[in-house]
N, C-alpha and C positions, 0 to 999 in steps of 0.2 A: 687701760682706757682712760683718757683724760677726763677731767670733771665736766667740761663743756660737752664732749662727745657723749658721756654717760647721761647727761641731762637731756640731750636731744634724743638719744635712744629711748629713754623713758617716755618722753613726750610722744614720740612716734608709736610706742607700744600702747599708749593710752587708748587710741582709737579702737583697735580690735578688742582690747581688754574691756572697755566700757560696754561694748555690744555683747561680748561673751557673758559678762556678769549680768547684764540685763536679761539675756536669754535664760540663764540659770534661775534668776529671781522670778521671772515671769512664769516659768514652768511650775513653780512652787507656790504661787500666790493665788488669791481669789481673782475672779474674772476682771472686775473693774480695776483692782490694784495692778493686775498684770499689764493692762493697757497703759496705765499711768507710768509704770516703770519703763515700758517699751518706748513711750513718747519721750521720757527724760533721757534714756540711753541714746536713742537715735538723734535727738536734738544736740546732745553733748558731742556725739561723734561727728555730726555735721559741722558744728562750730570749731572743733579741734582740726578737722580737715581743712576748713577755710583758713585758719591761722597758719597751718603748716604750708599750705600753698602760697600764701603771701610771703612767708619766710623763704620759701624756695625761689619764688620769682625775684625777690630782692637779693638772692644769692647769700642769704644768711646761713642756709644749710649747706653742708658739703654734699657731693654727689652720692657718697656712701657714708652712712652713720651706723656703725656697729653692724647689726644683722639686717639693716634696712637700706633700701635704695630710695633716694630722695631727690631724684631729678624731676624737672617739671612734668615729664610724662607720667611718672608714678604718682606724683601728688595730684595731678589732674584726674587720674583714674580713681584715686582714693576719694577725692571730693565727689566725683560722679557717683560712685557706689554708695556713699553715705547720704547723698541727696536723694537718690532713688529709694534707699531704705527708709529715710525720713518720710517721704511722700507716701510710700506703700503702707507704712504702719499707721500714719494719720488717717488715710482713707479706709483702711481695714477696720479701724475701731468702730466706725459707723456701719460699714458694709456688712460685717459679719455679726451684727447684733442678732441674737436669737439662735445663732448656730452653735451646735455642740463643739467641744474640743477647741475653744477659742484660745485657751492658754497654750495648747500644743502648737497652734498656728503661729502665735506671736513669738513664741520661743524659737521655733524653727526659722522664722523670717529673720530674726536677729542673728541667729547662728549663720545663716547664709551670708549676710552682709559682713559679719565679723570675719568669716573665712575669706570673702572677697577682699577685704581690707588687708589681710595677711598676704594673700596671693599677689596683690599689686605692689606691695612694699618689700616682699622678701628678696633677699640677696643670696639665698641658699636653695639649691635644686631640690633637696629633700623637703624642706619646709614648703616650698612652692607646690610640690606635688601633693603633699599631705593636705594643704589648704584646698587645692583643686578637687581632691577626692572628697573632702568634707562638704564642699559646695554641692557636688553631684549627689551625695547621699542625702543631704538635708533637702535639696530640691526634689528628690524622689519622694520623700515623705510628704512634701507640700502638694505634689501632683496627685498623691493618693489621699487628698483631704476628703474626697467622696469615694471611699473604697468600694462601695456597692455599684459603681458605674462601670460597666464592662469596657467601654471605650477608653475611659480614663485609665483603667488597669492595663489595657493593652498598650496604650501610648507610653505609660510609665515603664512598662516592661521593656519595650523597644529602646526607650531612652537610656534605661539602666544598662542594657547590654552595649549600646553604641558608645555611651560615655566611658564604660570600662575599657572598650577597645581604644578610644582616644587616649585614655590615661596610660594604657599599655604602650602605645606608640611614643608618648611623651617620656615614659620611663626608659624605654629602649634608647631614645635619643639622648636623654640625660646620662645614661650609663656610658654611651659612646663618647660623649663630650668629657665626662669625668675621667675616663681612662686616657683620653688623648691629652688633656690639659693638666691632669693630676690635681684638679681643684674642683670643688663643688660650689664655689662662689660664682654667681651669675655675672657679676661685674668683671671678674677676672677672665671668664670665658669670652664674653662679648668684647672686652677690651683687646683681646688677641686679634680681632678682625677689624679694629678701628681704621687701620691703613688700608686703602683700596688695593686690589690686585693680589690678595693673599691666595696662594695656591692651596686648594683643599685636598686633603687625603680622601681615600675611599670611605673611611669611617666618618669623616666630617660631612661628606656629601650624603651619606646615608642618614646621619643625624638631622641634616637640614630637611631631607625629604620626609623623614618621620615626623618632624615638627609641623611641616606643611600638612601632612595627612591628619595629624591630631587636630589642627585648626579647622580643616575642612569638615571633619566629623562633628566637632563641637559646635560649629556654626550651621549645622543642619543643611549641608549642601546635598544636592541630589546625587544618588537615589536614597540616601539615608536621612530623609527629611520628613517622613510621614509622621513621626512622633510629634514634631513641632506643630503640625496641623491639628492633631487630635487632642493635644493637651489643653485645648480651649475648654474641655469639659471641667477643668479645675476652676476654682473661684477666680474672679477677675483680678484681684490683687496678686495672685500667683502668676498669672499671665504677664502682668505689668512688671513684676520682679524678674521673671525669666527673660522677657524681651528687652527690658530696659537695663538690667544690671548684671545678667549672667551669661547670656548667649554670646555677648560681644567679647568674652574672655578669650575666645579662639583668635580673634583679631589682635587682642593685647599680647597673646603669646608670640605672634609673628612680629609685632612691633618691638617686643622685648629682645628677641633674638634676630632683629633685622640685620645687624652687622654680619651675621653668618649667612642669613638668607640671601642677601644681595650678592654674595660671592658664589652662590650655587645656582647654576643655570637649570639643572634638572628640577630642583624644588620650585623655582619660579615658573617653569613650564607646567608643572603639575598644577599649581594654583591657577595659572591663567586659563588652562584648558577646563579643569573641573569647575572652578568657581565662576569662570566666564559663562560657560554653557548653563550652569545652574541658575545664574542670575537672569539670563534671558528667558529660560523656560519658566522659572517661577514667576516672573513678571507677566508673562503671557497667560499663565494659569490664573493668576490673581485677578486679571481683568474679566474672567468668566464667572467669578464667584459672587454670590449674593449676600451670604452671611457676613456680618461685619467682622467678627472675630476671625473667621476663616480667611477673609481677605487680608486682614492684618498679619496673620501668621505667614501666609504666602509672601507678603510684602517683606517680612523680616528675613526670610530665606533669600529673597532677591537682593535685599540691601546688604546682607552679610556677604553674599558673593561679590557684590560690587566693591565692598570695602577690602576684601582680600585681594581682588584684582588691583586695586590702587596700591596696596602694599607691594605686590609683586612688580608693579611698574616703577617702584621707587618713589611714589608720591606719599611719603610718610606723613607729612603735615596735613595733606588732604585726607588721608585715611583717618587720622586722629580726629579731625574736624567732623568727618562723616560719622565716626563712632559716637562722638558726644551728641551730635544733633539727632542721630537716629535713636539713641537711648532715651533722650528726654522726650522726643516726639512720640515714640512708641509707648512709653509708660503713660503719657497723657492720653494717647488714643485709646488704649485699653481701659483706663479708668473713666473715660468719658464715652465709652462705647454705647451706653444706654441712650445718650442724647443723639448719637450718630444715626439711630434708626429714624427719628423724626426728621433729621436733616436730610437723610437720603430720600425719604418720601417727598419732602418738599422739592428736592432737586429733580426727582422723576416727574413731578407734576408740572414743572416749569417748561414752557415751550422752548424747543431748540431745533436747530437745523444742521445738516451736515455741511462742512466746508466744501466749496467747489474747487475744481482744479486750479483756476486762476488765483483763488484765495490761498491755496497751498503754495503755489509758486511765489507769490508776492510775500507770503509769510516767511518762506525759506530765504528769499533774497534779503529781506529786512533783518532777519535774525543773523544771517551770515555777516552782513555789514556791521552789525552791532558787536558781534564777537570779535571780528577782525580789528575793529577800532579799539576794543578793550585790550587786545593783545599788543597792538602797536603802542598804546598808551603805557602799558606795563613795561615794554622794552625801553621806551623813551625816558621813563621816570625812575626806573630801578635797574639793578644789575641782573635782573632775572632774565633767563632765556625762555621767553613765554611759550614758544611753540616747539621746544625741543621734544616734549611729549605732547602730541597733538590729539590723542584720543579723548582726553577730558574736554577739549574744546569742541570736538565733534559731538559729544553727548550734550554739551551746553547748547550748541546750535540747534540740534534736533529737538531738545526739550522746549526751547523758546519758539521754535517753529510750530510745534503742536499747540502751545498756549496761545500764540497769536492767531493761528488759523481758527481755533475754536472761538476766540473772542470776536474775530471778524465775522464769523458765521452768525453770531447773535444779532448783528446789525445795529448795535448801539452806536450812536453818533460819536460818543466820546471814548469808545472802547480802545481806539488806536492810541490816543494820547495817554490814557491810563496805563495801557500795556507798556508803552515805551518807558514811562516813568517807573513802573513796577519792575520791569526788566533791568533798567539801569540801577535801581536800588538793590536788586538781588545780586547783580554782578559786582557792584561796589562792596556789598557786605561779604560776598564770597572772597574777593581779593583782599579785603582788610583782615578777615579772620584767618585766611590761609597765610598771609604774611605774618600775623601775630604768632601762629603756631610754628611757623618756620623760624621765627626769632627765638622761641622758647626751646625748641628741640635742637639737638646737636646737628650741625651740617653734615650731610652724607653725600659723598661724591659717587654718583651712580649714573651710568649711561644706559638708558633703556634700549634694548635691541629693537631694530626696525620691525622685525617680524612680530614682536609682541605688541607694538603700537598698532600695526596694521590689523592684527588679529582682534584686538579689543575694539578698534574702530569698526571692523566688519560686524562684530557682535552688536554694537550699538545700532548700526544700520538695519540689521535683521530685526532687532526689537522695534525700531521705528516702523518698519514694513509690517510687522505683525500687528502693531497697534492700529495702523491704517486699515488693514484687512479686517480686523475685528470690528471696527467702527464704520467702515465704508463698504465692505465687500461681502457682508453676510448673505446677500442675495445670490451669490455664486455657490453652486453645489460643493465644489472642492474646498471652499473656505468654510462652509458649514461642517464638513467632515473634519477638517483641521480643528475647528472650534470645539467639536465633541472630544477630540483627543486632548485638547487643552483643558477642558472641563474635567476630564477624568485624570488629569495629572500625568498623562501619557502612560498610565497604568504602572508606573514605577513602584509606587508604594505597595501595590497589591503583590507584586513579585517579591519585594523585600519582606513584607509581612508573612507571606506564605512560607518562605524559606527560613525566616527567623523562628516561627513557631514549629517548623519541622525539625530544626536542629536544636532548639532550646524551648521545649513546650512550656506553657504557663497556664495554670488553671485560672479562668476568668470568673468573676462573681456573676450570679444570675444566669439567665438563659439568653443566648443570642445566636442568631443564625450565622453559619460559617461565612456566608458571602457578605455579611454586614461587618465583619471584622476589618475588611480592607477599604471601607468607605469612610469619607470624612463625615463630621457631624452634619445633621440635617441643615440644608441651606437656608431654611426659614428661621433658624434659631440664632440666638446670640452666643 
């Protein structure tokens, strides 16, 4: 190993090493000193990650440095993980004042993000899998921070089993890929699929499907989603770490092995069907919930499903943008969930009215015109084929239609001008950020099948129709019945929980009624 490469390898190793040493020191120190150590470790990790990303952007770092991957994708994920870890530790130092076992919490939190740093940088299948397992086991201990809460214990038990199932899928896929390529280096394996049109063997197809299944389980897609809804019993910083820095690793797994995934039609179909349906159903369920944290948890399931769909469609740069934006937003949303109660009460007290049919029609026409104009502008100013994949434009049009219709129903005289300006700003930001990530990521030649684009567009239309029915048609008896099914989560988690406890029983602390095991936390609580 050359001197420069050795130096870069040591620099890359410093990020997880600093966090790991901070975790060990925090576990052995007094309470106040443990928090100071954790703040220093997470601050150092964040600064190192920022320096490494700048070096990667300016192409100072090679794509592979020793045992580490250093492409912009991996360095962006490294910066995200350390940023979330920095924020969570800073917030927890105040939030957990007076709580017992604070040293245990801060040590485990640093362990989680040290393992995440290893996972997103590792170029070896075994190291990646060990880091993934460490993340799961450490997060399990954080979810059991209140071990006397039956719901928390149940949720942690289900997550433990499902996570081991996802890791078994990943292990099986890695073994198949290792046997086929005779290499455990991730860069070697993915490099074999760099050229489009590679014919996959049965083993490679199976490996791609197993990776897709592992990502679906890790991202809490239906019906294996109940644990994500119930772990809100854990402290708020744990929820922020889980939703902001851990659950998105399923999407990172698919981004990491995307060169293989985009050659496997069965794996893409699996993701599009399972994640697509999960995204729509979770979004519909979310709109029926009152509890702030429960709504956020359902939102995470829906957003993770949408991100996986974007990867399956070949929109890699959009999926990475979605992953970053969702992680930062969801961490902020959980850490500020206490303020959200007052904001929600103020919103409910504000007068409002339902949009009329003419307002819906005009909103749809204006939104369609704006989206088409943006697409034409993109085609005219860049080499991008803007509408080759049209389902994202369908989603953008429907989202703008909902926003405009709601604003016009408020009757504010300047609402239209404000909306047009805001919509234009949002679309401009979307286009700029998407182009930025497209420039940072390696170009991938991938033609999205027409059936996949139509399927995803249909799902977006169904979601739009469900939103309209929940907000406009609750006076209809059949809509009320449908809304009850949505509120119950279509009883999917009850079925999964019953069978999970049947095949793998688990003693829960305290006394709790059997029928209460299958329900989400009380809707009036945080």
